C-alpha positions as CSV (number, residue, x, y, z in Angstrom):
1,M,-112.9,-317.1,-73.7
2,T,-110.0,-316.2,-71.3
3,H,-108.2,-312.9,-72.1
4,T,-105.3,-311.8,-70.3
5,C,-104.3,-308.3,-70.8
6,A,-101.0,-306.6,-69.3
7,T,-98.7,-303.8,-69.8
8,T,-95.2,-303.5,-69.2
9,A,-93.3,-300.1,-68.7
10,Q,-90.0,-300.2,-70.7
11,P,-86.5,-299.3,-68.6
12,D,-85.7,-296.8,-71.4
13,G,-89.2,-294.7,-71.1
14,S,-90.7,-295.7,-74.5
15,A,-94.2,-296.9,-75.0
16,P,-95.2,-300.1,-73.0
17,T,-95.8,-303.1,-74.4
18,L,-99.5,-304.3,-74.3
19,E,-100.0,-308.3,-73.9
20,L,-102.8,-310.1,-75.2
21,R,-103.5,-314.1,-74.6
22,A,-106.4,-315.8,-76.2
23,P,-107.3,-319.7,-76.5
24,A,-105.0,-320.3,-79.9
25,E,-108.6,-321.0,-81.8
26,S,-109.9,-319.6,-85.1
27,A,-112.8,-318.0,-83.1
28,Q,-110.6,-315.4,-81.5
29,L,-109.2,-313.9,-84.8
30,G,-112.2,-311.5,-84.8
31,P,-111.2,-310.0,-81.2
32,L,-107.6,-309.8,-82.3
33,R,-108.1,-307.9,-85.5
34,G,-110.6,-305.6,-83.3
35,V,-108.1,-304.9,-80.5
36,S,-105.2,-304.1,-83.0
37,T,-107.3,-302.0,-85.2
38,A,-108.4,-300.0,-81.9
39,L,-104.7,-299.9,-80.8
40,A,-103.7,-298.7,-84.2
41,G,-105.8,-295.6,-84.1
42,Q,-103.2,-294.1,-81.8
43,C,-100.8,-294.4,-84.5
44,N,-102.1,-291.7,-86.8
45,M,-102.6,-294.3,-89.4
46,D,-105.4,-293.3,-92.3
47,L,-108.4,-295.7,-93.0
48,D,-106.2,-297.5,-95.7
49,Q,-103.4,-298.3,-93.4
50,L,-105.7,-299.6,-90.6
51,A,-107.5,-301.8,-93.5
52,D,-104.0,-303.1,-94.2
53,L,-103.3,-303.6,-90.5
54,R,-106.4,-305.7,-90.1
55,L,-105.5,-308.1,-92.6
56,A,-101.7,-308.1,-91.9
57,V,-102.9,-309.2,-88.2
58,D,-105.4,-311.8,-89.6
59,E,-102.6,-313.3,-92.0
60,A,-100.2,-313.5,-89.1
61,C,-102.7,-315.0,-86.4
62,S,-103.9,-317.2,-88.9
63,T,-100.7,-318.9,-90.0
64,L,-99.9,-319.2,-86.5
65,L,-103.1,-320.6,-85.4
66,R,-102.6,-323.3,-88.0
67,I,-99.7,-324.7,-86.4
68,A,-100.7,-324.4,-82.7
69,V,-100.8,-327.1,-80.5
70,P,-104.2,-327.6,-79.4
71,D,-105.4,-326.3,-76.0
72,T,-102.7,-323.8,-76.1
73,V,-102.9,-320.0,-76.2
74,I,-101.7,-317.3,-78.7
75,V,-99.6,-314.4,-77.1
76,C,-100.0,-311.1,-78.6
77,R,-97.8,-308.3,-78.2
78,F,-98.6,-304.6,-79.3
79,R,-96.0,-301.8,-78.7
80,L,-97.2,-298.6,-80.1
81,S,-95.8,-295.0,-81.1
82,P,-97.4,-291.9,-82.8
83,D,-96.1,-293.3,-85.7
84,T,-95.5,-296.9,-85.6
85,F,-97.4,-300.1,-84.7
86,R,-95.4,-303.1,-83.8
87,F,-96.9,-306.4,-83.2
88,S,-95.8,-309.9,-82.4
89,A,-97.9,-313.2,-81.9
90,A,-96.7,-316.3,-80.5
91,V,-98.0,-320.0,-80.1
92,T,-96.4,-323.3,-79.2
93,A,-96.3,-325.8,-81.9
94,T,-95.0,-329.2,-82.4
95,A,-91.1,-329.6,-84.0
96,A,-92.8,-330.9,-87.1
97,G,-95.3,-327.6,-87.3
98,A,-92.8,-325.2,-86.5
99,D,-90.8,-326.2,-89.5
100,T,-93.2,-325.8,-91.8
101,P,-91.8,-323.2,-94.6
102,I,-94.2,-320.5,-93.4
103,E,-92.1,-318.1,-95.5
104,S,-92.8,-319.8,-98.7
105,R,-96.6,-319.7,-98.4
106,F,-98.8,-316.8,-100.2
107,G,-99.8,-315.5,-97.1
108,W,-96.2,-314.8,-95.9
109,H,-95.8,-312.7,-99.4
110,V,-98.9,-310.9,-98.4
111,L,-97.8,-310.2,-95.0
112,R,-94.4,-309.0,-97.0
113,T,-96.4,-306.5,-98.8
114,L,-98.5,-305.2,-96.1
115,T,-96.0,-304.4,-93.5
116,D,-92.5,-302.5,-93.2
117,T,-90.5,-305.3,-91.4
118,L,-91.5,-308.7,-91.1
119,S,-89.8,-311.8,-89.2
120,V,-90.5,-315.2,-88.1
121,D,-88.5,-316.6,-85.2
122,R,-88.6,-320.3,-84.0
123,D,-87.5,-321.2,-80.5
124,H,-86.6,-324.8,-80.6
125,D,-86.4,-326.4,-77.2
126,H,-82.9,-326.8,-76.0
127,D,-83.4,-330.2,-74.4
128,G,-84.5,-331.5,-77.8
129,G,-88.4,-331.4,-76.8
130,E,-91.0,-331.6,-79.2
131,Y,-92.5,-328.1,-78.8
132,V,-91.3,-325.1,-80.3
133,S,-92.4,-321.4,-79.7
134,V,-92.9,-319.8,-83.1
135,T,-93.2,-315.8,-83.1
136,I,-94.4,-313.5,-86.3
137,S,-93.2,-310.0,-85.6
138,F,-94.1,-307.0,-87.9
139,T,-94.0,-303.1,-87.8
140,M,-96.2,-300.9,-89.8
141,C,-95.6,-297.2,-90.0
142,S,-98.3,-294.5,-90.3
143,G,-98.0,-292.1,-93.8
144,D,-96.7,-289.5,-91.5
145,A,-93.7,-291.6,-90.7
146,T,-92.6,-292.9,-94.3
């Protein structure tokens, strides 16, 4: 199991982005949930919000792992502030897998209920290639921010 972590300072002085890369395999869901929960502890979230966050990370990553090309990585990015947890996860998928209607699945409705903002982006290769980058992003605010 190979994990890579890196932080990138933001030019505007805001919170850095933490990046975690792991094999795009379901066995990685536990560590991804654990890292997410540990980081979210810095966002003044209560226990119910932390449980919701774990479920949201699990659902976003599970959705992406279902369409990921074998032997690729899932790239998770975390950006924290005292009252907001920003998360994105991306995988490489085939064009056919990327175009599956993620937004109509039950899991998407769960994500929409748990998060404050939610989006999915598909970056189709401009060369007409067969691979597409698919990213699910969301934010969750602590009770203090709402």
